[in-house]
MDTraj code that builds the backbone (N, CA, C; nanometers):
import mdtraj as md
import numpy as np

residues = "MET LYS SER VAL THR ILE ASN ARG ALA SER GLY ALA ALA LEU GLY LEU ILE ILE ALA SER ALA ILE PHE ALA PHE VAL THR VAL GLY VAL LYS VAL LEU VAL PRO ALA THR GLY ILE ASP ALA ASP ARG ALA ALA SER ARG ALA LYS ALA LEU ALA GLU ILE HIS ALA THR GLU GLU ILE SER LEU LYS TYR PRO ALA VAL LEU ASP ALA LYS ARG GLY ILE VAL ARG LEU PRO ILE GLU THR ALA MET ALA LEU ALA ALA GLN LYS TRP GLN ASP PRO ALA ALA ALA ARG ALA ASP LEU ASN SER ARG GLU GLU LYS ALA ILE ALA PRO VAL LYS THR GLU SER PHE GLU".split()
xyz = np.array([
    [-6.6182, 1.4146, 4.1672],
    [-6.5121, 1.4282, 4.1254],
    [-6.4093, 1.3364, 4.1281],
    [-6.3856, 1.2456, 4.1949],
    [-6.3057, 1.1104, 4.1636],
    [-6.2867, 1.0473, 4.0164],
    [-6.3884, 1.0798, 3.9514],
    [-6.4161, 1.0027, 3.8551],
    [-6.3435, 1.0750, 3.7416],
    [-6.3753, 1.2030, 3.7448],
    [-6.3264, 1.3024, 3.6488],
    [-6.1529, 1.2886, 3.6792],
    [-6.1113, 1.2866, 3.7496],
    [-5.9512, 1.2724, 3.8203],
    [-5.9124, 1.1420, 3.7425],
    [-5.9651, 1.0590, 3.7672],
    [-5.9210, 0.8905, 3.6886],
    [-5.9460, 0.9503, 3.5031],
    [-6.0500, 1.0158, 3.4783],
    [-6.0618, 0.9937, 3.3452],
    [-5.9383, 1.1215, 3.2681],
    [-5.9250, 1.1839, 3.3529],
    [-5.8289, 1.2890, 3.2878],
    [-5.6590, 1.2280, 3.3111],
    [-5.6441, 1.1124, 3.4217],
    [-5.4812, 1.0726, 3.4057],
    [-5.5130, 0.9499, 3.3075],
    [-5.6152, 0.8625, 3.2586],
    [-5.6102, 0.7553, 3.1815],
    [-5.5874, 0.8326, 3.0353],
    [-5.6844, 0.9343, 2.9791],
    [-5.6478, 1.0422, 2.8932],
    [-5.4756, 1.0738, 2.8613],
    [-5.4338, 1.1208, 2.9553],
    [-5.2979, 1.1640, 2.9949],
    [-5.2396, 1.0177, 2.9210],
    [-5.2465, 0.9192, 2.9971],
    [-5.1808, 0.7917, 2.9854],
    [-5.2030, 0.7445, 2.8386],
    [-5.3239, 0.7794, 2.7907],
    [-5.3353, 0.7182, 2.6607],
    [-5.2431, 0.7983, 2.5538],
    [-5.2772, 0.9422, 2.5961],
    [-5.1923, 0.9909, 2.4777],
    [-5.0418, 0.9954, 2.5065],
    [-4.9684, 0.9755, 2.6201],
    [-4.8502, 0.9273, 2.6080],
    [-4.7978, 0.8254, 2.5526],
    [-4.8906, 0.7253, 2.5726],
    [-4.8627, 0.6076, 2.4639],
    [-4.9028, 0.6148, 2.2937],
    [-4.9931, 0.7277, 2.2591],
    [-4.9907, 0.7351, 2.1340],
    [-4.9041, 0.8258, 2.0722],
    [-4.8227, 0.8712, 2.1624],
    [-4.7416, 1.0081, 2.1073],
    [-4.6024, 0.9197, 2.0973],
    [-4.5971, 0.8449, 2.2084],
    [-4.4728, 0.7559, 2.1919],
    [-4.4519, 0.6430, 2.0685],
    [-4.5676, 0.5437, 2.0295],
    [-4.6083, 0.4718, 1.9082],
    [-4.5692, 0.5574, 1.7866],
    [-4.6234, 0.7010, 1.8026],
    [-4.6063, 0.8054, 1.6566],
    [-4.4630, 0.8035, 1.6604],
    [-4.3947, 0.8501, 1.7478],
    [-4.2568, 0.8893, 1.7675],
    [-4.2062, 0.7478, 1.7015],
    [-4.2021, 0.6320, 1.7388],
    [-4.1112, 0.5340, 1.7140],
    [-4.1540, 0.5020, 1.5570],
    [-4.2435, 0.4811, 1.5261],
    [-4.2821, 0.4869, 1.3920],
    [-4.2395, 0.5950, 1.3213],
    [-4.2214, 0.7064, 1.3439],
    [-4.1309, 0.8029, 1.2826],
    [-4.0006, 0.7393, 1.2387],
    [-3.9425, 0.7531, 1.3690],
    [-3.8327, 0.7082, 1.3889],
    [-3.7635, 0.5761, 1.2844],
    [-3.8299, 0.4934, 1.3069],
    [-3.8210, 0.3656, 1.2198],
    [-3.8206, 0.3937, 1.0686],
    [-3.9157, 0.4590, 1.0418],
    [-3.9498, 0.5080, 0.9028],
    [-3.8203, 0.5838, 0.8514],
    [-3.7654, 0.6869, 0.9130],
    [-3.6779, 0.7833, 0.8695],
    [-3.5678, 0.6912, 0.8608],
    [-3.5373, 0.5888, 0.9609],
    [-3.4036, 0.5006, 0.9396],
    [-3.4345, 0.4279, 0.8558],
    [-3.5334, 0.3696, 0.8026],
    [-3.5115, 0.2985, 0.6634],
    [-3.5439, 0.3439, 0.5486],
    [-3.6148, 0.4597, 0.5307],
    [-3.6600, 0.5324, 0.4085],
    [-3.5017, 0.6237, 0.3727],
    [-3.4566, 0.6818, 0.4267],
    [-3.3339, 0.7835, 0.4290],
    [-3.2030, 0.7255, 0.3998],
    [-3.1436, 0.7274, 0.3177],
    [-2.9976, 0.6357, 0.3151],
    [-2.8971, 0.7370, 0.3946],
    [-2.8210, 0.6786, 0.4552],
    [-2.7160, 0.7444, 0.5576],
    [-2.5659, 0.6967, 0.5247],
    [-2.5113, 0.8027, 0.4564],
    [-2.3560, 0.7681, 0.4183],
    [-2.2773, 0.7649, 0.5419],
    [-2.1625, 0.6615, 0.5242],
    [-2.1029, 0.6427, 0.6393],
    [-2.0084, 0.7792, 0.6518],
    [-2.0039, 0.8319, 0.7610],
    [-1.9141, 0.9535, 0.8132],
    [-1.8004, 0.9492, 0.8130],
    [-1.7229, 0.8564, 0.8181],
    [-1.5773, 0.8124, 0.7842],
    [-1.5684, 0.7450, 0.6758],
    [-1.6354, 0.7304, 0.5562],
    [-1.6479, 0.6542, 0.4788],
    [-1.5332, 0.6756, 0.3267],
    [-1.4867, 0.8189, 0.3646],
    [-1.3847, 0.8895, 0.2703],
    [-1.2613, 0.8690, 0.3556],
    [-1.2646, 0.8985, 0.4671],
    [-1.1543, 0.8854, 0.5955],
    [-1.0955, 0.6959, 0.5817],
    [-1.2129, 0.6249, 0.5653],
    [-1.1462, 0.5156, 0.5654],
    [-1.0656, 0.4592, 0.4231],
    [-1.1032, 0.4984, 0.3413],
    [-1.0595, 0.4839, 0.1834],
    [-0.9081, 0.5400, 0.2231],
    [-0.9141, 0.6743, 0.2549],
    [-0.7662, 0.7534, 0.2588],
    [-0.6576, 0.6679, 0.3699],
    [-0.7369, 0.6214, 0.4836],
    [-0.6505, 0.5044, 0.5484],
    [-0.6090, 0.3780, 0.5010],
    [-0.6916, 0.3273, 0.4375],
    [-0.6479, 0.2026, 0.3534],
    [-0.5260, 0.2248, 0.2309],
    [-0.5607, 0.3518, 0.1660],
    [-0.4496, 0.3745, 0.0496],
    [-0.3229, 0.4391, 0.1427],
    [-0.3212, 0.4760, 0.2696],
    [-0.1636, 0.5111, 0.3117],
    [-0.1354, 0.3721, 0.4074],
    [-0.2444, 0.2899, 0.4299],
    [-0.1819, 0.1568, 0.4704],
    [-0.0872, 0.0853, 0.3854],
    [-0.1781, 0.0916, 0.2255],
    [-0.0781, 0.0174, 0.1599],
    [0.0552, 0.0590, 0.1048],
    [0.0328, 0.1930, 0.1174],
    [0.1646, 0.2791, 0.0530],
    [0.2891, 0.2319, 0.1907],
    [0.2276, 0.2211, 0.3195],
    [0.3336, 0.1803, 0.4209],
    [0.3803, 0.0693, 0.4204],
    [0.2815, -0.0525, 0.3461],
    [0.3546, -0.1891, 0.3256],
    [0.4111, -0.1758, 0.2099],
    [0.3994, -0.0907, 0.1109],
    [0.4971, -0.1230, -0.0140],
    [0.6115, -0.0632, 0.0221],
    [0.6515, 0.0725, 0.1180],
    [0.7468, 0.1025, 0.1516],
    [0.8292, 0.0016, 0.2238],
    [0.7527, -0.0762, 0.3191],
    [0.8099, -0.1654, 0.3778],
    [0.8929, -0.2673, 0.2951],
    [0.8412, -0.3205, 0.2377],
    [0.8448, -0.4370, 0.1253],
    [0.9787, -0.3834, 0.0657],
    [0.9455, -0.2601, -0.0005],
    [1.1186, -0.2080, -0.0733],
    [1.2335, -0.2259, 0.0375],
    [1.1944, -0.1602, 0.1524],
    [1.3334, -0.1350, 0.2565],
    [1.3467, -0.3151, 0.2931],
    [1.2703, -0.3751, 0.2979],
    [1.3436, -0.5209, 0.3676],
    [1.3711, -0.6253, 0.2708],
    [1.3667, -0.5665, 0.1109],
    [1.3850, -0.7066, 0.0649],
    [1.4992, -0.6474, -0.0717],
    [1.5494, -0.5190, -0.0559],
    [1.6279, -0.4610, -0.1944],
    [1.7131, -0.3589, -0.0921],
    [1.8257, -0.4080, -0.1383],
    [1.9553, -0.3046, -0.0921],
    [1.9443, -0.1395, -0.1319],
    [2.0065, -0.0699, -0.0649],
    [2.0035, 0.0495, -0.1155],
    [2.1505, 0.1482, -0.0390],
    [2.1507, 0.2464, -0.1078],
    [2.2767, 0.3232, -0.0395],
    [2.2186, 0.4420, 0.0362],
    [2.2404, 0.4233, 0.1605],
    [2.1637, 0.5395, 0.2509],
    [2.2594, 0.6822, 0.2836],
    [2.4086, 0.6458, 0.2637],
    [2.4801, 0.7674, 0.2827],
    [2.5894, 0.7249, 0.1914],
    [2.6006, 0.7779, 0.0503],
    [2.7403, 0.7524, 0.0328],
    [2.8805, 0.7798, 0.0704],
    [2.8468, 0.9055, 0.1246],
    [2.9763, 0.9682, 0.1799],
    [3.0366, 0.8966, 0.2977],
    [2.9673, 0.8395, 0.3656],
    [2.9975, 0.7895, 0.5341],
    [2.9795, 0.6175, 0.4486],
    [2.9509, 0.5782, 0.3690],
    [2.9496, 0.4164, 0.3209],
    [2.8426, 0.3564, 0.4083],
    [2.7188, 0.3960, 0.4343],
    [2.6161, 0.3363, 0.5068],
    [2.4998, 0.3002, 0.3744],
    [2.5035, 0.1660, 0.4109],
    [2.4247, 0.1118, 0.2807],
    [2.2799, 0.0224, 0.3876],
    [2.1833, 0.0246, 0.2887],
    [2.0984, -0.0775, 0.3386],
    [2.0829, -0.2106, 0.2592],
    [2.0804, -0.3353, 0.3873],
    [2.0526, -0.4977, 0.2994],
    [1.9431, -0.5355, 0.3359],
    [1.9087, -0.6364, 0.2692],
    [1.7925, -0.7067, 0.3023],
    [1.8424, -0.8063, 0.4425],
    [1.7608, -0.8270, 0.5273],
    [1.7870, -0.9151, 0.6456],
    [1.8810, -1.0101, 0.6267],
    [1.8434, -1.1179, 0.5090],
    [1.9041, -1.2307, 0.4748],
    [2.0482, -1.2373, 0.4805],
    [2.0631, -1.1101, 0.3497],
    [2.1763, -1.0770, 0.3531],
    [2.2890, -1.0294, 0.4712],
    [2.2191, -0.9464, 0.5267],
    [2.2897, -0.9120, 0.6233],
    [2.3339, -1.0329, 0.7403],
    [2.2331, -1.0857, 0.7776],
    [2.2788, -1.2181, 0.8497],
    [2.3750, -1.2854, 0.8444],
    [2.3864, -1.3187, 0.6651],
    [2.5036, -1.3666, 0.6329],
    [2.5962, -1.3268, 0.6265],
    [2.6294, -1.2093, 0.6113],
    [2.7547, -1.1329, 0.5839],
    [2.8154, -1.1288, 0.7716],
    [2.7150, -1.1147, 0.8559],
    [2.7531, -1.1008, 0.9772],
    [2.8051, -1.2502, 1.0618],
    [2.7195, -1.3378, 0.9949],
    [2.7600, -1.5051, 1.0289],
    [2.9126, -1.5124, 0.9771],
    [2.9344, -1.4675, 0.8461],
    [3.0805, -1.4537, 0.7783],
    [3.1576, -1.4315, 0.8433],
    [3.1570, -1.2593, 0.8963],
    [3.2812, -1.1867, 0.9557],
    [3.2775, -1.2431, 1.1026],
    [3.2052, -1.3052, 1.1490],
    [3.2034, -1.3133, 1.3093],
    [3.2445, -1.4393, 1.3171],
    [3.3258, -1.5046, 1.2430],
    [3.3741, -1.6364, 1.2291],
    [3.5383, -1.6333, 1.3185],
    [3.6008, -1.4961, 1.2929],
    [3.6830, -1.4376, 1.4064],
    [3.6302, -1.3115, 1.4468],
    [3.5932, -1.3362, 1.6145],
    [3.5133, -1.2420, 1.6630],
    [3.6421, -1.1109, 1.6818],
    [3.7575, -1.1510, 1.7082],
    [3.8525, -1.0190, 1.7534],
    [3.8399, -0.9107, 1.6002],
    [3.8826, -0.9824, 1.4725],
    [3.8554, -0.9021, 1.3690],
    [3.7164, -0.8503, 1.3565],
    [3.5875, -0.9014, 1.4057],
    [3.5061, -0.8385, 1.3234],
    [3.4458, -0.7627, 1.4646],
    [3.5024, -0.7376, 1.5608],
    [3.4671, -0.6334, 1.6406],
    [3.5664, -0.5119, 1.6248],
    [3.6874, -0.5402, 1.5656],
    [3.7517, -0.4210, 1.4911],
    [3.6961, -0.3514, 1.4300],
    [3.6418, -0.4240, 1.3236],
    [3.5877, -0.3795, 1.2020],
    [3.4632, -0.2861, 1.2381],
    [3.3886, -0.3699, 1.3368],
    [3.2748, -0.2948, 1.3640],
    [3.2906, -0.1466, 1.4703],
    [3.4134, -0.1496, 1.5190],
    [3.4197, -0.0130, 1.6202],
    [3.4871, 0.0733, 1.4960],
    [3.5507, 0.0393, 1.3870],
    [3.6184, 0.1361, 1.2826],
    [3.4813, 0.1981, 1.1817],
    [3.3791, 0.0658, 1.1619],
    [3.2747, 0.1385, 1.1077],
    [3.1784, 0.2355, 1.1479],
    [3.1738, 0.2106, 1.2821],
    [3.0780, 0.2906, 1.3647],
    [3.1647, 0.4393, 1.3813],
    [3.2893, 0.4631, 1.4046],
    [3.3553, 0.5740, 1.4027],
    [3.3139, 0.6526, 1.2680],
    [3.3203, 0.5396, 1.1541],
    [3.3339, 0.6175, 1.0256],
    [3.1890, 0.6832, 1.0237],
    [3.0625, 0.6222, 1.0692],
    [2.9309, 0.6603, 1.0436],
    [2.9198, 0.7779, 1.1245],
    [2.9430, 0.7750, 1.2576],
    [2.9167, 0.8851, 1.3330],
    [3.0075, 1.0251, 1.3367],
    [3.1218, 0.9922, 1.2293],
    [3.1933, 1.1447, 1.2251],
    [3.1070, 1.2254, 1.1183],
    [3.1601, 1.3604, 1.1506],
    [3.1022, 1.4484, 1.0773],
    [3.1113, 1.4489, 0.9226],
    [3.0276, 1.4920, 0.8978],
    [3.0711, 1.5137, 0.7309],
    [3.0953, 1.6210, 0.6931],
    [3.2266, 1.6426, 0.6314],
    [3.2789, 1.7410, 0.5538],
    [3.1626, 1.8359, 0.4470],
    [3.1384, 1.9454, 0.4846],
    [3.0733, 1.9959, 0.3633],
    [3.1595, 2.0845, 0.2555],
    [3.1152, 2.0791, 0.1590],
    [3.2140, 2.1373, 0.0379],
    [3.1880, 2.2902, 0.0039],
    [3.2689, 2.3550, 0.0072],
    [3.2303, 2.4903, -0.0012],
    [3.2591, 2.5357, -0.1821],
    [3.1603, 2.6023, -0.2146],
    [3.1765, 2.6264, -0.3799],
    [3.2230, 2.8096, -0.3708],
    [3.2890, 2.8668, -0.3009],
    [3.3429, 2.9676, -0.2909],
    [3.4618, 2.9792, -0.3336],
])
top = md.Topology()
chain = top.add_chain()
for i, resn in enumerate(residues, 1):
    res = top.add_residue(resn, chain, resSeq=i)
    for name in ("N", "CA", "C"):
        top.add_atom(name, md.element.get_by_symbol(name[0]), res)
traj = md.Trajectory(xyz[None], top)
């Protein structure tokens, strides 16, 4: 009876080894033969496009002047120009401080809406 038990155990072990080998072979075969597209391939392309648009917008914002609010006189200047103007104006600190305070009051004042009635 003991030899029958040993034969059954070795047969089960051999079956497990063969099944594992077949499973591994099929898995590798499927991995090699079936082309898999990237899950996020289209997402990566759209993110790259969005990033390029952001960089282009930043480039325009940093290098070119623009009027942001004409009624309040708020403009956007390139950094180099703004630094040069600040250095020039702050040669006289008292006058620059007074100018800065007046511009701040003008910038935060409520805008008068026009009525078309």
